[in-house]
C-alpha positions in Angstrom: 11.4 47.2 -3.2 10.3 44.5 -0.8 11.1 40.8 -1.5 8.8 38.1 -0.1 9.8 34.5 0.5 7.8 31.9 -1.5 8.3 28.4 -2.8 9.1 27.5 -6.4 7.5 24.2 -7.5 8.8 22.4 -10.6 7.3 19.2 -11.8 8.5 17.1 -14.8 5.3 15.6 -16.2 4.1 13.7 -19.2 2.3 16.1 -21.5 -1.1 14.3 -21.3 -1.1 14.9 -17.5 -0.6 18.7 -17.7 -4.3 19.5 -17.4 -4.7 17.3 -14.3 -1.6 18.9 -12.7 -2.9 22.4 -13.5 -6.3 21.5 -12.0 -4.7 20.1 -8.9 -2.7 23.3 -8.4 -5.8 25.4 -8.9 -7.7 23.2 -6.4 -5.3 24.3 -3.6 -5.3 28.0 -4.7 -2.3 28.1 -7.0 -3.8 29.9 -9.9 -0.7 30.8 -11.9 1.8 28.5 -13.5 3.9 28.0 -16.6 4.4 24.9 -18.8 7.6 24.6 -20.8 8.3 21.8 -23.4 11.2 19.5 -22.7 13.2 18.0 -25.6 15.0 15.0 -24.0 16.3 13.5 -20.8 17.0 10.3 -18.9 15.5 8.9 -15.8 14.7 5.6 -14.0 13.0 4.4 -17.2 16.0 5.2 -19.3 16.6 7.9 -21.9 13.8 9.6 -23.8 13.6 12.2 -26.5 10.5 14.1 -27.7 10.4 12.9 -31.3 7.1 12.2 -33.1 8.5 9.0 -34.6 9.9 7.5 -31.4 6.6 6.9 -29.7 7.9 8.6 -26.6 5.5 10.6 -24.6 6.3 14.4 -24.7 7.2 15.8 -21.3 6.7 19.3 -19.9 8.1 21.3 -17.0 5.4 22.7 -14.8 6.5 25.7 -12.8 4.6 27.6 -10.1 5.4 30.0 -7.3 3.3 29.8 -4.2 3.2 30.3 -0.4 4.6 27.5 1.7 1.1 26.5 2.8 -0.2 26.3 -0.8 2.9 24.4 -1.9 2.5 21.9 0.9 -1.2 21.4 0.0 -0.3 20.9 -3.6 2.3 18.3 -2.8 -0.2 16.4 -0.6 -2.8 16.5 -3.3 -0.5 14.9 -5.9 1.5 12.6 -3.6 -0.8 9.5 -4.2 0.1 9.7 -7.9 3.9 10.1 -7.7 4.8 6.5 -8.6 2.0 5.8 -11.0 2.7 9.0 -13.1 6.5 9.0 -12.7 6.5 12.6 -11.5 9.8 14.4 -10.7 9.2 17.2 -8.3 11.5 19.8 -6.9 10.6 22.5 -4.4 12.9 25.4 -3.6 12.9 28.7 -1.7 12.8 31.9 -3.8 12.2 35.6 -3.2 9.7 37.4 -5.3 8.6 41.0 -5.9 4.9 41.5 -5.5 4.5 38.6 -3.2 0.8 39.3 -2.8 0.3 37.7 -6.3 1.6 34.3 -5.1 
């Protein structure tokens, strides 16, 4: 079994921005991703919790695997919005099976 090096992209994003983020990924050729709900956390703006009554905006974790070129293009595409949207982005090296899919 051959392992292929790829990039794992993770973005903590406000739930209303998930469609925009997915479209941005698709726009650079990243067609597969996952979105996971997040229940609570803390950041520069303080602590938050996903509770209907608190008025806090729900957050999601966007996860995608891509080639280095596609990951770089994705980061360049969303870079102008980092501060305005308060995005937290991590990028790491991973090895995947069936690398042709990513």
